[in-house]
C-alpha positions in Angstrom: -8.7 -25.2 -19.8 -6.3 -22.2 -18.1 -7.6 -21.7 -14.3 -7.3 -18.2 -13.1 -4.5 -17.7 -10.2 -7.5 -17.0 -7.8 -9.2 -20.5 -8.6 -5.2 -22.0 -8.4 -5.4 -20.8 -4.7 -7.3 -23.2 -2.0 -8.3 -20.2 0.4 -9.5 -21.2 3.9 -13.2 -19.8 2.6 -13.3 -22.0 -0.4 -12.2 -25.0 2.3 -14.8 -23.9 4.5 -17.7 -23.8 2.4 -16.9 -27.5 1.2 -19.4 -30.4 2.1 -17.1 -33.6 3.1 -17.2 -35.9 4.9 -15.6 -35.4 8.4 -13.0 -37.5 10.8 -14.4 -40.0 12.4 -12.8 -39.3 16.0 -11.9 -42.8 18.0 -10.4 -43.0 21.7 -7.0 -42.3 20.7 -7.6 -39.3 18.1 -10.7 -37.6 20.2 -7.7 -35.6 21.9 -6.6 -34.3 18.4 -9.4 -33.3 17.1 -10.6 -31.5 20.2 -7.4 -29.2 20.4 -7.6 -28.5 16.5 -11.3 -27.0 17.3 -9.6 -25.1 19.9 -6.6 -23.6 17.7 -3.9 -26.3 19.1 -1.5 -28.4 17.5 -1.2 -31.1 19.7 0.7 -33.9 19.2 1.6 -37.1 21.7 5.1 -37.4 22.7 6.2 -40.7 24.2 7.8 -40.2 28.1 9.4 -43.7 27.5 11.7 -42.7 24.5 11.4 -39.2 24.2 9.7 -39.0 20.9 7.4 -37.3 19.3 4.6 -39.5 17.8 1.7 -38.7 15.3 -0.6 -40.6 14.1 -2.5 -40.7 17.2 -2.3 -43.8 18.8 -2.3 -46.2 21.9 1.3 -47.1 22.0 4.4 -45.4 20.6 5.7 -47.1 17.6 9.3 -46.3 18.4 9.8 -48.0 21.8 5.9 -49.9 22.1 5.5 -47.6 25.3 1.8 -46.9 26.4 2.9 -43.7 28.1 1.8 -41.0 26.0 1.1 -37.3 26.8 -0.4 -34.7 24.7 1.8 -31.6 24.3 1.5 -28.8 21.8 3.9 -28.9 18.9 5.4 -26.1 17.4 3.2 -26.5 14.0 6.6 -25.9 11.5 7.0 -28.3 8.9 8.5 -29.0 5.8 7.2 -30.2 2.4 8.2 -33.6 1.9 6.4 -35.1 -0.9 3.3 -33.2 -2.3 0.7 -34.2 -5.5 -1.9 -31.4 -7.5 -5.3 -33.1 -7.1 -7.6 -32.4 -10.3 -10.0 -35.2 -9.9 -10.8 -35.6 -6.1 -12.1 -39.3 -5.2 -14.8 -37.8 -3.6 -17.5 -35.0 -5.2 -17.6 -32.6 -1.9 -13.8 -31.9 -2.8 -14.4 -31.0 -6.6 -15.0 -27.0 -5.5 -11.4 -27.6 -4.5 -9.7 -28.4 -7.3 -7.0 -28.6 -8.0 -5.5 -28.4 -4.7 -2.7 -29.6 -3.3 -2.3 -32.4 -0.8 1.3 -32.8 0.5 2.9 -35.2 3.2 4.8 -33.0 5.5 7.7 -33.5 7.6 6.9 -31.6 11.2 9.6 -29.8 13.2 9.4 -32.3 15.9 10.0 -35.3 13.6 6.8 -37.2 12.4 5.1 -37.1 8.9 1.7 -35.7 8.5 -0.3 -35.9 5.6 -2.5 -32.7 4.6 -4.2 -30.0 2.5 -1.9 -26.8 1.6 -4.1 -24.0 1.2 -3.1 -20.2 0.3 -0.6 -21.0 -2.6 -0.9 -22.0 -6.4 0.3 -25.8 -7.1 3.0 -24.2 -9.5 4.9 -22.6 -6.0 4.6 -25.6 -4.0 8.3 -27.3 -3.7 9.8 -30.1 -1.9 11.4 -28.4 1.1 9.1 -25.4 1.2 8.6 -24.2 4.9 5.1 -24.4 6.1 2.8 -24.0 9.3 0.0 -25.5 10.6 -2.9 -23.4 10.3 -6.8 -24.5 11.2 -9.7 -24.7 8.8 -13.4 -25.4 9.8 -14.8 -27.5 7.7 -18.6 -28.7 8.6 -18.2 -29.3 12.2 -14.8 -29.8 12.5 -11.7 -27.8 12.1 -8.9 -29.3 10.4 -5.1 -28.9 10.5 -4.1 -27.6 7.3 -0.6 -26.1 6.0 0.1 -22.6 4.9 3.3 -21.1 4.0 5.3 -19.8 6.7 5.1 -16.6 6.9 1.7 -16.2 5.9 -0.8 -14.9 7.9 -3.4 -17.3 9.7 
């Protein structure tokens, strides 16, 4: 069975309609999720070694400093690796399939795993420039990625 191009592209509307488990904020991650809800892409930045840190944590993985500060990041990234999910591990994602999950290299250096939207799986490529966009899903706003140059 061949899906129409419309069904192959995961849109913000389709993603927002999913009933999926939400993230569980912790002491280290609450600031990140709150920033996403405000439409801001904020990452930790180490005052000790001047490197960016993602995922949120209590100490820098590069120099072990605990002097991590939140800063707004550019939201620019490139696709490092990706896969097309046809059979999701959670039934709540079934209506989104097929969809692309990608490892991104953020312009600031860290890598991030997220969902790509507004692009057909056949059009995704390693090295593709993307940017972070925000998608409400349930009570949370998730950082997703869209092709660079696409409207928010």
